[in-house]
C-alpha atoms as one frame of an Amber mdcrd trajectory, in Angstrom:
protein
  59.856  37.241  -6.690  56.888  35.105  -7.414  53.325  36.294  -6.804  51.752
  33.531  -4.746  48.259  35.001  -5.152  48.528  34.881  -8.954  49.334  31.151
  -8.841  46.422  30.349  -6.523  43.986  32.273  -8.746  45.007  30.359 -11.856
  44.608  26.941 -10.260  41.157  25.375 -10.532  39.272  25.137  -7.297  38.255
  21.655  -6.296  35.492  20.934  -3.853  35.803  18.196  -1.351  32.697  16.228
  -0.384  32.706  17.809   3.074  32.891  21.375   1.770  29.266  21.561   0.636
  27.048  23.591   2.896  24.610  21.866   5.200  21.703  23.177   3.120  23.099
  21.572  -0.017  23.640  18.288   1.782  20.070  18.102   3.088  18.412  19.357
  -0.120  17.554  15.884  -1.442  16.089  14.570   1.830  14.128  17.828   2.151
  12.779  17.389  -1.377  11.734  13.817  -0.633  10.007  14.947   2.557   8.211
  17.716   0.666   6.912  15.212  -1.903   5.756  12.751   0.759   4.190  15.516
   2.849   2.377  16.815  -0.234   1.006  13.357  -1.006  -0.098  12.869   2.608
  -1.677  16.334   2.649  -3.690  15.500  -0.459  -4.847  12.172   0.991  -5.649
  13.959   4.244  -7.888  16.452   2.433  -9.506  14.087  -0.083 -11.158  11.257
   1.847 -10.536   7.837   0.240 -13.725   6.564   1.898 -15.777   8.746  -0.455
 -16.294   7.016  -3.817 -14.995   8.539  -7.022 -11.791  10.164  -5.757  -9.376
   7.259  -6.165  -9.388   4.170  -8.399 -10.358   0.789  -6.955  -7.566  -1.764
  -6.540  -7.519  -3.831  -9.768  -6.774  -7.079  -7.893  -9.702  -6.501  -5.555
 -11.995  -5.539  -8.430 -11.122  -8.662 -10.455 -10.785 -11.269  -7.698 -12.215
  -9.864  -4.472  -8.837 -10.471  -2.789  -7.008  -7.818  -0.799  -3.477  -7.047
  -1.983  -0.851  -5.832   0.524  -1.603  -2.243  -0.489  -5.384  -2.403  -0.179
  -6.541   0.094   2.397  -3.278   2.031   2.221  -4.911   5.327   1.253  -7.566
   4.956   3.949  -4.801   4.080   6.393  -2.848   7.212   5.432  -6.001   9.321
   5.780  -6.706   7.957   9.261  -3.038   8.277  10.258  -2.994  11.947   9.260
  -6.129  12.596  11.275  -4.643  10.899  14.350  -6.894   7.822  14.375  -4.055
   5.326  14.671  -6.211   2.306  15.526  -8.326   2.827  12.403  -5.123   3.296
  10.394  -3.811  -0.028  11.696  -7.058  -1.759  10.821  -7.132  -0.294   7.305
  -3.579  -1.450   6.532  -1.259  -2.419   9.387   1.752  -2.974   7.172   1.383
   0.519   5.702   1.466   2.058   9.198   4.699   0.164   9.871   5.979   1.577
   6.569   5.078   5.154   7.576   6.963   4.761  10.847   9.944   3.106   9.137
  10.061   5.964   6.616  10.159   8.503   9.448  13.059   6.718  11.139  15.062
   6.195   7.933  14.448   9.781   6.800  15.600  11.166  10.167  18.789   9.085
  10.063  19.341  10.232   6.469  19.015  13.926   7.364  21.271  13.703  10.413
  23.969  11.836   8.500  23.688  14.156   5.479  23.932  17.253   7.682  27.105
  15.854   9.233  28.540  15.080   5.787  28.468  11.326   6.289  27.240   8.888
   3.661  24.006   7.049   4.181  24.111   3.373   3.463  21.185   1.108   4.052
  22.253  -2.296   2.946  19.761  -5.077   3.297  21.145  -8.548   2.911  19.398
 -11.559   1.480  18.015 -12.608   4.843  16.450  -9.197   5.494  14.962  -8.991
   1.992  13.542 -12.512   2.157  12.167 -11.809   5.624  10.495  -8.628   4.415
   9.018 -10.464   1.431   7.789 -13.289   3.682   6.196 -10.778   6.069   4.308
  -9.096   3.213   3.250 -12.476   1.832   1.996 -13.727   5.222   0.169 -10.433
   5.790  -1.492 -10.737   2.379  -2.532 -14.368   2.872  -3.805 -13.895   6.447
  -5.884 -10.825   5.577  -7.670 -12.867   2.899  -8.500 -15.824   5.164 -11.717
 -15.963   7.229  -9.891 -15.603  10.568  -7.939 -12.599   9.205 -11.024 -10.425
   8.995  -9.516  -8.000  11.499  -6.930  -7.139   8.808  -9.535  -6.273   6.147
  -9.546  -2.626   5.114
């Protein structure tokens, strides 16, 4: 008679993608959230409006023009403190980015917890549209009538 248990012990155990525990599957999204939360906590504690804490934007320093990121730290600081209108004025596109991150991260966690892959595939049209939006935002905030977009 053959010992079935002896054969199963000698065979290597293989793990299927769905056999990982939920904690293992959400470890990466949790790590990303911890890093982002840490960065936001630091910006929330160290006010970017006070000089000397953060470097000045090199483009602004050299040319006086606002880049798409100018005002992003002030926007994050205001967002953390619940002043959403000030956050929008400091950098509206950054606020949209914060909200988009929250949505994408939530979808990522839910899909990872269920053992499903997360695929965010942006086509050419979406990428060009996103680039055009950032370009228009940058140009308008540097024109005289775009003063409401200045940080």
